[in-house]
Structures are given as structure tokens and as C-alpha cells.
LOFI-558440 format. One record per residue (C-alpha): residue in one letter; z negated, x, y negated. Coordinates in steps of 0.25 Angstrom, whole numbers, plus 5000, padded with zeros to 4 digits. Layout:
BEGIN
R  rest    c3    c1    c2
R     A     Z     X     Y
...
***
This chain:
BEGIN
R  rest    c3    c1    c2
R     M  4921  4999  5151
R     R  4918  4988  5142
R     Y  4928  4978  5133
R     A  4927  4971  5119
R     K  4935  4959  5119
R     A  4942  4956  5105
R     D  4940  4941  5108
R     L  4954  4940  5099
R     L  4954  4926  5101
R     A  4938  4921  5097
R     S  4940  4920  5084
R     V  4953  4922  5075
R     V  4954  4924  5061
R     S  4964  4927  5050
R     S  4954  4935  5039
R     Y  4948  4948  5044
R     D  4935  4945  5051
R     Q  4928  4956  5059
R     T  4922  4946  5067
R     K  4936  4939  5072
R     T  4950  4943  5075
R     T  4958  4943  5063
R     V  4973  4940  5065
R     F  4983  4946  5054
R     G  4996  4945  5051
R     R  5004  4934  5061
R     V  4994  4936  5072
R     F  4989  4919  5075
R     S  4984  4913  5088
R     K  4992  4906  5097
R     T  4994  4901  5111
R     V  5002  4911  5118
R     D  5005  4908  5135
R     G  4993  4898  5132
R     K  4985  4909  5126
R     T  4978  4910  5114
R     A  4983  4923  5106
R     L  4984  4931  5095
R     G  4997  4938  5089
R     P  5009  4937  5081
R     P  5019  4927  5083
R     L  5027  4926  5094
R     N  5042  4929  5094
R     K  5050  4916  5091
R     F  5064  4911  5095
R     V  5069  4900  5087
R     D  5078  4893  5097
R     I  5088  4887  5087
R     Q  5098  4884  5098
R     S  5087  4874  5104
R     D  5084  4870  5089
R     T  5096  4866  5085
R     G  5107  4865  5094
R     I  5115  4877  5085
R     T  5121  4885  5093
R     M  5118  4897  5085
R     A  5130  4906  5079
R     A  5129  4919  5073
R     S  5122  4916  5059
R     N  5110  4921  5050
R     T  5094  4919  5050
R     Y  5083  4918  5040
R     L  5071  4919  5040
R     S  5063  4914  5027
R     E  5050  4919  5022
R     N  5047  4905  5019
R     G  5046  4903  5035
R     R  5059  4897  5037
R     L  5070  4901  5048
R     W  5085  4900  5043
R     V  5097  4900  5053
R     L  5112  4898  5051
R     S  5121  4895  5062
R     A  5136  4891  5059
R     E  5138  4875  5064
R     A  5153  4868  5065
R     G  5157  4867  5049
R     T  5143  4871  5045
R     T  5131  4881  5045
R     A  5118  4876  5051
R     V  5105  4882  5043
R     L  5093  4881  5053
R     L  5078  4882  5048
R     Y  5068  4884  5055
R     S  5052  4885  5048
R     F  5045  4898  5053
R     N  5031  4903  5052
R     F  5030  4920  5050
R     D  5015  4920  5056
R     T  5017  4913  5068
R     G  5033  4911  5071
R     S  5033  4897  5074
R     Y  5045  4892  5067
R     T  5050  4877  5067
R     Y  5066  4873  5066
R     I  5068  4861  5053
R     G  5082  4858  5054
R     R  5094  4863  5049
R     V  5105  4860  5038
R     N  5121  4864  5040
R     I  5129  4868  5028
R     Q  5142  4868  5022
R     M  5150  4883  5025
R     P  5163  4885  5019
R     D  5177  4883  5025
R     V  5171  4882  5039
R     A  5183  4878  5044
R     A  5192  4890  5040
R     T  5179  4900  5038
R     T  5169  4907  5049
R     T  5158  4911  5042
R     V  5147  4921  5045
R     Y  5134  4923  5040
R     R  5129  4934  5034
R     A  5114  4930  5028
R     L  5107  4919  5024
R     K  5097  4918  5015
R     V  5088  4907  5010
R     L  5078  4902  5000
R     D  5069  4894  5004
R     S  5057  4892  4999
R     G  5049  4878  4997
R     T  5056  4866  5004
R     S  5070  4865  4997
R     G  5079  4872  4987
R     W  5082  4881  4998
R     K  5093  4890  4998
R     I  5102  4895  5008
R     F  5112  4906  5007
R     L  5121  4909  5016
R     V  5131  4921  5016
R     T  5141  4923  5023
R     T  5157  4928  5027
R     G  5168  4919  5031
R     S  5181  4920  5038
R     V  5187  4914  5026
R     T  5182  4926  5015
R     I  5181  4916  5004
R     N  5171  4908  5011
R     G  5159  4918  5014
R     G  5151  4921  5005
R     T  5136  4917  5000
R     L  5132  4903  5002
R     L  5120  4895  4997
R     V  5114  4881  5002
R     N  5108  4877  4989
R     N  5095  4867  4989
R     L  5091  4865  5004
R     A  5078  4861  5008
R     L  5070  4860  5019
R     S  5071  4845  5022
R     D  5086  4848  5024
R     F  5084  4854  5035
R     V  5084  4845  5049
R     Q  5085  4844  5063
R     V  5094  4832  5064
R     G  5105  4828  5054
R     F  5105  4841  5046
R     P  5112  4841  5032
R     T  5124  4847  5029
R     I  5125  4856  5017
R     P  5137  4854  5009
R     F  5145  4863  4998
R     A  5138  4862  4985
R     T  5146  4854  4975
R     G  5137  4853  4964
R     D  5125  4862  4958
R     D  5112  4865  4965
R     Q  5115  4856  4976
R     K  5109  4856  4990
R     A  5124  4862  4996
R     V  5130  4876  4999
R     Y  5135  4884  4988
R     F  5144  4896  4989
R     C  5139  4907  4980
R     Q  5151  4915  4975
R     D  5154  4925  4965
R     P  5160  4915  4953
R     A  5168  4926  4949
R     N  5175  4925  4963
R     L  5172  4909  4967
R     G  5182  4903  4978
R     A  5196  4910  4984
R     A  5191  4923  4975
R     H  5176  4924  4983
R     S  5185  4931  4995
R     A  5183  4943  4986
R     S  5169  4940  4982
R     N  5156  4939  4989
R     I  5160  4934  5005
R     A  5148  4939  5011
R     S  5149  4950  5022
R     A  5135  4954  5023
R     G  5122  4947  5020
R     A  5113  4944  5007
R     V  5101  4948  5003
R     L  5089  4935  4995
R     D  5081  4942  4986
R     K  5072  4928  4984
R     S  5064  4936  4972
R     G  5077  4937  4963
R     N  5082  4927  4967
R     R  5098  4933  4972
R     L  5104  4932  4986
R     Y  5113  4946  4987
R     V  5125  4946  4995
R     H  5130  4959  5003
R     N  5144  4958  5003
R     G  5154  4969  5008
R     V  5154  4978  5018
R     A  5146  4993  5020
R     A  5158  5001  5012
R     T  5158  4989  4999
R     H  5146  4979  4999
R     Q  5142  4973  4986
R     Y  5131  4961  4984
R     Y  5133  4948  4977
R     V  5122  4943  4969
R     F  5118  4928  4971
R     A  5106  4921  4963
R     T  5097  4914  4972
R     N  5090  4905  4962
R     V  5102  4900  4953
R     A  5106  4885  4956
R     P  5122  4885  4962
R     T  5132  4878  4956
R     W  5144  4871  4959
R     A  5154  4871  4948
R     S  5163  4857  4948
R     A  5175  4851  4939
R     S  5181  4838  4937
R     I  5195  4837  4942
R     T  5208  4828  4944
R     G  5219  4829  4952
R     V  5232  4825  4954
R     A  5239  4820  4968
R     A  5252  4822  4966
R     T  5250  4835  4963
R     D  5238  4837  4971
R     R  5232  4847  4960
R     I  5217  4846  4955
R     D  5218  4846  4942
R     Y  5205  4855  4936
R     I  5209  4861  4921
R     G  5204  4877  4920
R     H  5199  4875  4936
R     P  5193  4888  4942
R     Y  5199  4887  4955
R     N  5209  4897  4961
R     N  5217  4895  4973
R     G  5210  4896  4986
R     D  5197  4891  4976
R     Q  5188  4882  4987
R     V  5185  4869  4979
R     T  5179  4854  4982
R     F  5179  4843  4977
R     S  5165  4837  4975
R     A  5170  4823  4970
R     L  5184  4815  4968
R     T  5190  4802  4963
R     G  5205  4803  4971
R     G  5211  4814  4978
R     A  5213  4807  4991
R     G  5214  4819  5001
R     L  5204  4829  4996
R     V  5190  4829  5000
R     V  5176  4828  4992
R     G  5168  4840  4997
R     N  5180  4846  5005
R     T  5184  4862  5002
R     Y  5198  4863  4998
R     F  5205  4876  4990
R     V  5212  4878  4977
R     V  5226  4880  4980
R     N  5239  4880  4969
R     R  5229  4882  4957
R     T  5233  4881  4943
R     A  5224  4883  4931
R     N  5221  4869  4929
R     D  5224  4863  4943
R     F  5224  4866  4958
R     Q  5228  4861  4972
R     V  5216  4862  4983
R     S  5220  4865  4999
R     A  5212  4862  5010
R     T  5214  4876  5013
R     S  5213  4889  5005
R     G  5228  4891  5001
R     G  5233  4880  5010
R     A  5241  4867  5005
R     A  5237  4857  4994
R     I  5230  4845  4998
R     N  5237  4831  4995
R     F  5228  4823  4988
R     T  5232  4808  4987
R     T  5226  4803  4975
R     D  5225  4808  4961
R     I  5210  4813  4958
R     S  5204  4806  4947
R     S  5192  4814  4945
R     G  5184  4826  4956
R     T  5175  4837  4955
R     I  5177  4851  4962
R     G  5171  4863  4963
R     R  5172  4875  4971
R     G  5173  4873  4986
R     F  5160  4877  4996
R     G  5149  4876  4983
R     Q  5154  4888  4978
R     T  5146  4893  4965
R     G  5144  4905  4958
R     A  5133  4902  4951
R     L  5124  4909  4959
R     F  5133  4924  4960
R     L  5124  4934  4951
R     H  5132  4946  4954
R     K  5138  4957  4963
R     T  5139  4971  4966
R     G  5148  4981  4966
R     N  5150  4987  4980
R     L  5139  4995  4981
R     P  5137  5008  4990
R     A  5142  5010  5004
R     L  5132  5007  5016
R     S  5133  5016  5028
R     G  5137  5006  5041
R     T  5140  4992  5042
R     L  5134  4981  5033
R     L  5128  4974  5042
R     L  5133  4960  5039
R     T  5123  4947  5044
R     D  5109  4944  5042
R     S  5107  4960  5036
R     E  5102  4959  5023
R     D  5087  4955  5014
R     F  5080  4957  5002
R     A  5069  4967  5006
R     T  5058  4974  4997
R     P  5057  4986  5007
R     Q  5043  4994  5003
R     H  5050  5007  5009
R     T  5060  5014  5002
R     T  5063  5017  4989
R     N  5065  5002  4985
R     S  5053  4998  4989
R     G  5047  4986  4983
R     Q  5062  4984  4979
R     N  5068  4970  4982
R     C  5082  4975  4990
R     A  5092  4971  4999
R     F  5092  4977  5013
R     F  5103  4976  5023
R     G  5109  4985  5031
R     T  5122  4989  5040
R     T  5123  4994  5054
R     T  5117  5008  5052
R     T  5110  5006  5039
R     M  5100  4997  5032
R     Y  5098  4997  5017
R     L  5088  4994  5005
R     G  5093  4991  4991
R     Q  5087  4986  4978
R     L  5093  4971  4975
R     S  5091  4975  4960
R     E  5104  4986  4961
R     L  5113  4974  4967
R     T  5118  4972  4952
R     N  5131  4969  4945
R     G  5142  4976  4950
R     A  5133  4987  4956
R     T  5139  4998  4964
R     S  5127  5006  4968
R     W  5112  5003  4975
R     P  5103  5014  4971
R     S  5091  5009  4979
R     L  5098  5007  4992
R     V  5093  5015  5002
R     A  5098  5016  5018
R     A  5092  5018  5032
R     N  5097  5019  5045
R     Y  5091  5011  5057
R     L  5086  5023  5065
R     G  5072  5025  5071
R     A  5066  5040  5074
R     A  5075  5049  5081
R     N  5079  5043  5095
R     E  5072  5031  5091
R     I  5084  5021  5092
R     V  5100  5023  5095
R     T  5108  5021  5082
R     P  5104  5008  5079
R     T  5117  4999  5073
R     A  5111  4987  5065
R     T  5118  4974  5067
R     Q  5106  4966  5058
R     V  5096  4970  5048
R     A  5086  4963  5042
R     W  5073  4967  5030
R     S  5060  4963  5031
R     N  5050  4964  5018
R     A  5038  4960  5026
R     L  5041  4971  5037
R     D  5046  4980  5027
R     R  5057  4983  5036
R     A  5071  4981  5040
R     V  5076  4975  5056
R     I  5087  4980  5062
R     S  5095  4972  5072
R     T  5104  4984  5082
R     G  5108  4972  5093
R     L  5095  4967  5100
R     V  5087  4977  5094
R     F  5079  4978  5080
R     I  5075  4988  5072
R     M  5065  4989  5063
R     K  5063  4998  5052
R     Q  5061  5001  5037
R     V  5073  5008  5029
R     V  5070  5021  5034
R     N  5079  5029  5042
R     N  5075  5033  5057
R     Q  5062  5026  5058
R     I  5061  5012  5064
R     D  5049  5003  5064
R     R  5050  4995  5078
R     I  5063  4992  5087
R     F  5062  4980  5093
R     G  5069  4966  5100
R     G  5081  4972  5112
R     T  5086  4958  5122
R     N  5081  4948  5126
R     N  5088  4938  5134
R     R  5077  4926  5136
R     F  5082  4912  5134
R     L  5075  4906  5122
R     E  5082  4895  5118
R     G  5074  4880  5122
R     L  5062  4888  5125
R     V  5051  4881  5119
R     N  5042  4892  5111
R     P  5043  4904  5119
R     E  5032  4911  5116
R     V  5037  4927  5122
R     V  5051  4928  5117
R     E  5055  4943  5112
R     F  5064  4947  5101
R     G  5076  4950  5106
R     P  5088  4942  5106
R     A  5099  4941  5118
R     A  5110  4944  5110
R     N  5114  4950  5097
R     I  5108  4943  5084
R     S  5116  4936  5073
R     A  5106  4935  5062
R     M  5091  4941  5060
R     D  5084  4941  5048
R     V  5067  4946  5045
R     E  5056  4939  5037
R     N  5044  4941  5035
R     G  5042  4951  5047
R     W  5048  4940  5057
R     I  5063  4943  5063
R     A  5072  4932  5065
R     V  5085  4934  5075
R     M  5096  4925  5077
R     N  5101  4927  5092
R     L  5113  4919  5097
R     A  5112  4922  5111
R     A  5111  4909  5120
R     G  5096  4908  5125
R     Q  5093  4913  5111
R     R  5099  4906  5102
R     G  5090  4907  5089
R     I  5082  4915  5081
R     M  5072  4926  5087
R     M  5059  4929  5078
R     A  5049  4941  5080
R     D  5036  4944  5069
R     L  5040  4959  5067
R     R  5029  4959  5058
R     S  5018  4956  5067
R     D  5024  4972  5073
R     S  5011  4982  5071
R     L  5020  4989  5061
R     F  5016  4980  5053
R     E  5003  4979  5054
R     Y  5004  4963  5049
R     S  4999  4957  5062
R     Y  4986  4960  5069
R     I  4973  4956  5077
R     I  4961  4961  5072
R     T  4949  4960  5082
R     K  4934  4958  5078
R     V  4925  4968  5079
R     F  4919  4969  5092
R     S  4907  4978  5099
R     T  4910  4990  5106
R     P  4897  4998  5109
R     Q  4899  5011  5112
R     A  4914  5010  5115
R     A  4923  5020  5120
R     Y  4936  5013  5119
R     R  4946  5013  5132
R     F  4958  5004  5129
R     I  4962  4990  5121
R     T  4968  4977  5129
R     T  4972  4963  5124
R     T  4978  4952  5132
R     D  4990  4946  5126
R     A  4995  4932  5128
R     L  5009  4936  5131
R     F  5007  4951  5137
R     E  5020  4951  5145
R     Y  5027  4950  5133
R     T  5021  4956  5120
R     G  5020  4969  5113
R     S  5009  4977  5111
R     I  4997  4979  5103
R     K  4991  4990  5093
R     A  4978  4990  5093
R     Y  4966  4997  5084
R     Y  4954  4996  5084
R     R  4943  5001  5074
R     N  4926  5002  5074
R     S  4924  5001  5060
R     G  4929  4993  5047
R     F  4927  4980  5051
R     G  4927  4974  5037
R     S  4940  4973  5036
R     A  4954  4971  5043
R     S  4960  4984  5038
R     G  4956  4999  5040
R     G  4952  5008  5052
R     W  4959  5004  5062
R     I  4962  5015  5073
R     A  4975  5013  5084
R     M  4969  5009  5097
R     P  4981  5011  5107
R     F  4982  5003  5121
R     A  4984  5008  5133
R     E  4977  5021  5130
R     D  4962  5023  5133
R     L  4956  5023  5120
R     I  4944  5031  5124
R     W  4948  5042  5113
R     L  4944  5031  5102
R     S  4933  5031  5093
R     A  4925  5019  5096
R     G  4915  5011  5089
R     S  4904  4999  5092
R     Q  4914  4990  5085
R     T  4928  4990  5087
R     Q  4939  4979  5082
R     L  4953  4980  5085
R     K  4965  4978  5077
R     L  4979  4973  5086
R     E  4992  4974  5081
R     F  5006  4969  5089
R     D  5017  4977  5093
R     T  5028  4967  5094
R     L  5041  4974  5090
R     G  5048  4982  5103
R     L  5059  4983  5112
R     D  5050  4978  5122
R     T  5043  4968  5116
R     S  5042  4960  5104
R     I  5032  4949  5106
R     P  5018  4951  5100
R     A  5005  4952  5107
R     Q  4996  4938  5108
R     L  4984  4944  5111
R     T  4972  4936  5117
R     E  4963  4948  5117
R     A  4960  4962  5115
R     I  4949  4970  5123
R     L  4945  4984  5120
R     V  4939  4991  5133
R     Y  4929  5001  5129
R     D  4917  5010  5136
R     S  4905  5010  5131
R     Q  4898  5022  5127
R     S  4884  5015  5134
R     E  4893  5013  5148
R     T  4893  5024  5160
R     S  4906  5028  5166
R     H  4909  5019  5179
R     N  4905  5031  5188
R     W  4891  5033  5184
R     E  4881  5022  5184
R     I  4868  5022  5178
R     S  4856  5024  5189
R     I  4845  5016  5186
R     D  4834  5020  5195
R     K  4836  5035  5193
R     S  4835  5035  5177
R     D  4822  5036  5169
R     N  4818  5031  5155
R     G  4806  5040  5156
R     N  4804  5053  5149
R     P  4811  5060  5152
R     S  4822  5049  5152
R     R  4835  5049  5161
R     T  4847  5042  5165
R     V  4855  5043  5178
R     F  4869  5039  5181
R     R  4874  5040  5195
R     L  4888  5044  5198
R     K  4896  5030  5205
R     E  4908  5032  5205
R     V  4915  5048  5206
R     Y  4925  5055  5197
R     S  4939  5058  5201
R     S  4936  5073  5201
R     S  4922  5076  5195
R     V  4911  5070  5186
R     P  4915  5073  5172
R     A  4905  5075  5161
R     L  4897  5066  5157
R     R  4890  5059  5144
R     Y  4876  5053  5143
R     Q  4876  5042  5133
R     A  4865  5033  5130
R     Y  4864  5022  5118
R     D  4851  5013  5114
R     L  4852  4997  5115
R     S  4859  5000  5099
R     D  4871  5008  5103
R     V  4866  5019  5098
R     L  4868  5032  5104
R     V  4857  5038  5110
R     V  4862  5050  5119
R     N  4876  5057  5121
R     H  4877  5067  5131
R     T  4885  5074  5139
R     T  4885  5083  5153
R     T  4891  5094  5148
R     G  4884  5092  5133
R     N  4869  5090  5137
R     A  4872  5094  5152
R     A  4854  5099  5152
R     R  4853  5082  5151
R     F  4860  5079  5162
R     D  4858  5084  5179
R     Y  4862  5075  5193
R     S  4858  5072  5204
R     T  4866  5070  5218
R     D  4855  5067  5226
R     N  4850  5052  5218
R     G  4841  5061  5209
R     V  4834  5066  5219
R     T  4837  5080  5213
R     W  4845  5083  5198
R     S  4853  5095  5196
R     P  4857  5099  5184
R     L  4871  5095  5178
R     G  4884  5105  5183
R     T  4892  5097  5190
R     I  4890  5082  5192
R     P  4894  5078  5208
R     N  4905  5069  5208
R     T  4899  5059  5219
R     V  4893  5045  5219
R     G  4879  5046  5218
R     T  4877  5059  5207
R     L  4867  5055  5197
R     V  4867  5061  5183
R     R  4855  5060  5175
R     Y  4854  5060  5161
R     T  4840  5067  5154
R     F  4837  5061  5139
R     A  4829  5073  5132
R     T  4819  5063  5128
R     P  4817  5049  5130
R     P  4826  5040  5122
R     G  4816  5029  5119
R     V  4825  5018  5118
R     D  4833  5012  5129
R     V  4847  5017  5130
R     R  4860  5014  5138
R     P  4865  5025  5146
R     A  4877  5029  5150
R     L  4885  5040  5159
R     K  4899  5041  5157
R     E  4910  5055  5157
R     A  4909  5062  5144
***
């Protein structure tokens, strides 16, 4: 046998060159386990506990198309927003820093985060949208953290972003329906589900309700938020705030942005309106509580709604939309989608899921008061018959880069299109390895040790938040480099395989004990382009049945998504093993002294290793020095050309059964001398 090495690492380029190794998609050169290797990015564990010291709580994560990883985690009295930079091509990341943001009435309210969406183009003017529910109903809803900049995120001395007390500030705004501000908000959008951010349409669609009665509240994302304020005075003797024709109802939250007098009241604190009349009211520290006694008159002051409440971004809301199957998933399970399949192909859609079903529906149909959704299509989470036990989804996410949904069902993940009974990949599983505090671990299986609390997919990368001690952070994997998508792959240089009969292909892998398999293809022509002519070449099989050529090129893809492993192979070499048609079988050897280049010309071979049963039919081939086949005869089809000897060539017998004995000679006689130098070979037919 012979072998041809692809010399993968000798010369690597990213623009196709048939004389060099060409890498595509996310394949790049890296040092792995001390060796140089080619492969897609390795899985990552973003060690939030070690980076920040924050003990992760159930929250949200968002992977931005601008290469930023955002993480929320509740802290005492505030919510921490953590920021990492992330490189989609290599998987490298860097912790940038954090800010803290104020949340509505944290003393009385336990906040649950339903969605995190971010507009983070450039380095300033960023907007973070938080969709929440609260144990105190009126404190749940849609929050906008407005006008942030990259420079706000620091690792030490992080700022706290306050509630707004003016227009378009670097502040937190509570986005509400202007018809239901303040206390009336409890009958409005309290955000029991997630949200869809349509960046091209400048809209945020916030899902509210349950599967039987659900609706969307629609907010503009390109409108500068405003905060309405007014001048007031106050009388200490009655503890009443004078504001002629004020808009407040009992229970509404208010805050003073400026005060002259009013001892006992604090600028910036949130108060609740009590005992209102048309032109004045009192304030309490709690909803419906006792009026606060302020001890000096307020000669001047400015008041506005508490928690930065604003109706400026609200556009409209739908009516109750058609009921859904299953139970509506509440956390990190809604995405903007532009699918390339279903009847909604090419349309901007909302993607979301329930425990049993995923949905795609066009955003343009979510109009004011709408109660129908004509384009809404649904699909189950099942595969083919007997492929998977009926899954119950805990979270779902959509990727436009993959044109697929990813579904979490506990610790296993499913990837599929919005098509019934068809699954593309099942991957994940339980990985109990302790990852916190490790320095750049190379081998990270994609499988959390506990149920995940958040999930997002962007540009083909999946990010899941894990809360288990030892894995408090984000696990990440490059889904797009799986062979399913034909995005990340290697094309070798063209190498010589003269008179080849392929036998098998093998690769060397810097992390072979941990990585997934390779999908290989070959071609013998059409080398001028990277595309076209590729034929599948299975691993771990004899390839003798493949049609070989005098030149060969390989294409190597990566199978990365499975229940056994999710780590992509990191290749150091590819080797094609083949038999040369000009080589003699290992059972035979040429006998130079018995061969004759005269007239007639004869070639003699000696049996040096007996066959297990009998001598099979044999083939004699002779190539000239330019690799042109001169003779191709077999002992069955051209028996008259062959004879054999059992006495070292003293006597020769015509073919019958060739004795399976060491030393038996087989002779081929040319009809006429070949007239050129040849390379003769004898092998099994």
C-alpha cells in the first residue's frame, strides 16, 4: 500500500488555491494541546463567577450580532448588566465590565426576568430592553435602559443607572401604555412572556398573557424617551401637594426631581399618590399607606411619574390572538426570525414556543386590536417515528444563520426547522466537570450539569446560562460549523495518486480523545473551483469500490453535534491510503532472474505468501514510464498468456489450478515485445 499526505499545515490560505490547504467558514489555525491544528472554534465556558464575583441567579443572556455577550443577574437592590466582547470566528471573549440598574420597588417586589434585548451598534447610544414580571403586578413590564455607552462598563466602581427624571437621559425608563400609566398599569402589559426585537423595523413586540389569551404590546425603539414633569407647591399643614389638573390617580407612583422645602420628602425617592382630589393629593411611602408628614411648605418643586414611567414609546397593542397549544414558554423563548422555509419564507416573523409547539407568524399582522394571525404556522418538537421520546420544551431560540430553531428539553437540545416530525440534530447531555477557575480549558463538552436558566442563539453560536456550582457561567458552542450547514470545512491541496485504488482515509487530531468525527469527500478533477464534483468518502470502510484517479483532492467537514461529543475535531493531518495499480500484491514478488525482455518478452512472479484457501484469479498490469496502461490481462479472461511452474522454472504448465505453495512461479508472456520500459504488477483480480 501507499499513502498520500495532504500536508494540511504546510501552507494554509482562506481564498481557494488548489496548491494549498484552503480553510472556509470558521476553520482557523490554532495551538491545541501544544500542537498546531486546523478546526472550527472550540466550545467555550464563560466563567462569570470567576470574572465578576457575582453569584449567578436565574436570569437572562443575550448574544448580539455585534459581537457582544450580555448577561443579567440580580443583585441586592439593583440588577447587574454584564458585558463581554465575543468573536464569532474564533470564540475568543473578553470581560469588559458591568453597570447596575435600578429596578421598580425592589423592597416590595421580586422581579422575574422574561427577556433581554439590546441595541448596541457603535459604542454609544445603546439601549437595553428588559421584560419582567413582578410579585407586585404593577412593577412588572418593559424597562428601557437608555443611552448607555461602552465606556460605562467597567470592572471596578461600576455605575448605577438611575430612573429617569428627564427626557432621553442615560437612565431607566418604564415603558407603559399611556392609557394605563401608573397604578392602571396592572391591567395593562405586565409581560408574562418574552419579547421580539425587530431591529430593521425599529419595534419591540412584548408578549403578554397565557396560551389561551395572549397579545402583543408594540413599542418603538427609535423614539427618544420622554419623562413628563410639572411644577408643584405644597402645604405642610395639610401634607398636600398642589398641582392643578394633575393626571395622577390613587396608587400612582411619583417622584420629585427637585424640591425647595418639603422637609421629610426626598428628591429621587418613589412615592405613591393617596387621597387625591382634582387639584391636589398626598403621597405615601407605600401603595395605599399613610400620608407622609412633611414639615415645611414646598415653595417650589418638580414632580413626575415614578420609576421613569413613560408612554412615549408605546405604539399599539393587539387584541387577544388565537389560542396556542401547550403552555406558553416564559423565559428567553422569543426571537425575531426571517425563515427561509414554511409559508413565511423571507418574511419578518415572531418566533416563539410553548411546551409542545413552536410558532412562526408575520410581525406585520400584529396590528392595533388584531385578534387573528393568518400567517401563524406551528410545528411539533418531534422527529421521525421512534427517534425521540415526546419532548417537553423548557426554552426555545431561533437562528436566522441556521434557519432553524434550537429547543432545550432539560439537558438535551434539539435542532430542527419549523416542520413536523423532522429533527436535524440531537445534542447535549449532562457534563458534571468543574469549570470555574480553569485557565482557557480546551476540552469543554456542551452539556450543563443542571437545567439551564437562559438560552440564546446568534450567528450560529448557542449560549446557555448555567447556575450549578462549578459551572456558574455561560456555555457556548459553534453550531454553524457542523457539517449539516456546509459552512466550515477544509479543502486540501491536489496531490498525486498514480494508478490508485483507494483503501481508506484517516486523519490525525490534536484532541482525538474528545472530538467529534469528520465527514470526508473527494474528487479527481474539476480542481479549478472549490465547488462541484465532490463524492462522499466514508471513514472506517474499505474504499476499494470508489473510482480513483491519478490526482486527488479532499474536502473535510466536521460532525460536532451529538449526544456523545460536541467538540469539533482539530486536524493536524489527513492521509489517504491506496493501492497502486503498478504495485504487486504482497502475496507475490517479481522474479528478475526468471523474467526475459527478449522476444518473446516474459514477466515472472514468485508466490511468497500463500493464500488462506486457494490462489484466486489474478490480474497482470503493466504501465509505461508515463503511467499509461500497456497491458491489463487476467488469468480468467486471458488464460493463454499465463503459465506456471512448481520446479523453479524448469518446466511450465498451462493454467489450471495454480498450486497455493510458496515458490510457485506464474509467468506472463507478451504477444509482442512492448517496445518500451514497463512497470509490471501481479495482483488479485
